[in-house]
Phi, psi and omega in degrees: 000137182244152172287156183204157175295157179300320179297319178296320177301312180295321180296314181293333178267009174059033177269339170221162176255176185297320180297320179293323177298312181294321178298316181293320179296317179295319179296317180296315180298319181293330184259358179238072182296153177291158182301321179297321179295319178295319181298320179289316182300323183262008173082012177284328180227152170275166177300321181293319178295318178298321178297318180295321178295317179299319179297316180292328181295332178293337182255356182229139176273072183215160181282153182305312183296320179295321178294317180299322177292315180298328178277000178064029175279329177221163177267170177299321179297318178294324177299318179297323176297317180296318178298322177297316178297322180294320182291329183301318184258004185293135177237127176279156187302315180298321178297323179295318180299320178292317181298324180277354178084015181273340175219152171273166179298320179295318178297321180298311180300316181296316184284329175298319178294317180296320179295317179300315181296318180294320181292324177299316178293318181297317180297321178296320179292320179297315181294327176295317179294320178295319180298320178295329179292328175091013180227046193304309185298312183294320181294313179295322178297314181296319179298314180296317181295315181299319181290317180297315183288331175299318180288318188276321183268331184248355181054044176226141176291142181225146187221123177281117184263356177118183179273142178225164173264170179300324180291344181261005178301142182291341177236169176290150180306328183291342182276350186271135169259131188244139170236127184235140176230128177260130177255115180267122179206210178305319174228121182291141177228148175236131175249128181238131175255123179239134178200168177285162184299322181295324178293320176301319179298316179296323177299316179298315180301318184280325182283319184263348180063055177228157180292157181302320185289354177260004183254118172260178185299320182295316179294321180298317180294318177300319181294321178295324176294323179292320177297318178296325175304316179298312181300312183296321180298313179289326178297316179297316180297325186276333189248339182267128182304150183299332183271009178246136177275160176208160178219128178261125177284158177298155180300144174243136185249141178203181180236351191263083182288334181293340181285347183301323185289340181256336182283321187252152180292322186216127183231129170246125178253117180263129175263120179240121179263134179232172177295338182259000177138182185269139176243136170252119182244115186257134176244119186223156180222000000 
């Protein structure tokens, strides 16, 4: 059993269809602007200041508003005003489904409870599988970092669905483009990001802020390596003791995901689902 977004849960239980899911997601995004967008709209930040905060956010595991305050673009009081403005118009996904007429209020309450119960069981099963793997702290740290940075650097929701084997990958091994970074420390570790080419293209568009038609395969691969650099950097800071040095090698690119099981002594493959597609994140030693 895997954890899943509420929309995915409803889709799998045939309570909504794919068109209704996409309509609700688009409606929610349109009505839930990012804090930076609100700041520019209401004159708290200029477009250039918002761009600088976004750039810094790609290198820091911090919220947009906190970075803007640290850069002295806004005050703490102004940040609180912006958060208030953001909350005023915020719509949760379930509320959107009711507003659009895809669920009744009673159905929403019933399905939220069912989803909560299913997710509680799924999380317990995932943690049991991680414990059996024997690398609990590092796996949970990597999952959390990948999901946080997906939201902050790529502006996409991300969900850790658990550990999988190579045979359980959602695509064939040949479809994956891989970026790998080795962290040399007391014990060397390698983090590998695997995804389809279209997901790499979307990563490039969101990370570099350029249109899809300006992204070729080489740029897409470079962007996936840059995103992995962010993940690896935070992973090293969070998991390697302060009194130990470490060095991260530059990203290495390849296509052979099936070789992971034979090259490394121990491999954990984390499946992370995002709005732009599925990611396989491998932790190996």
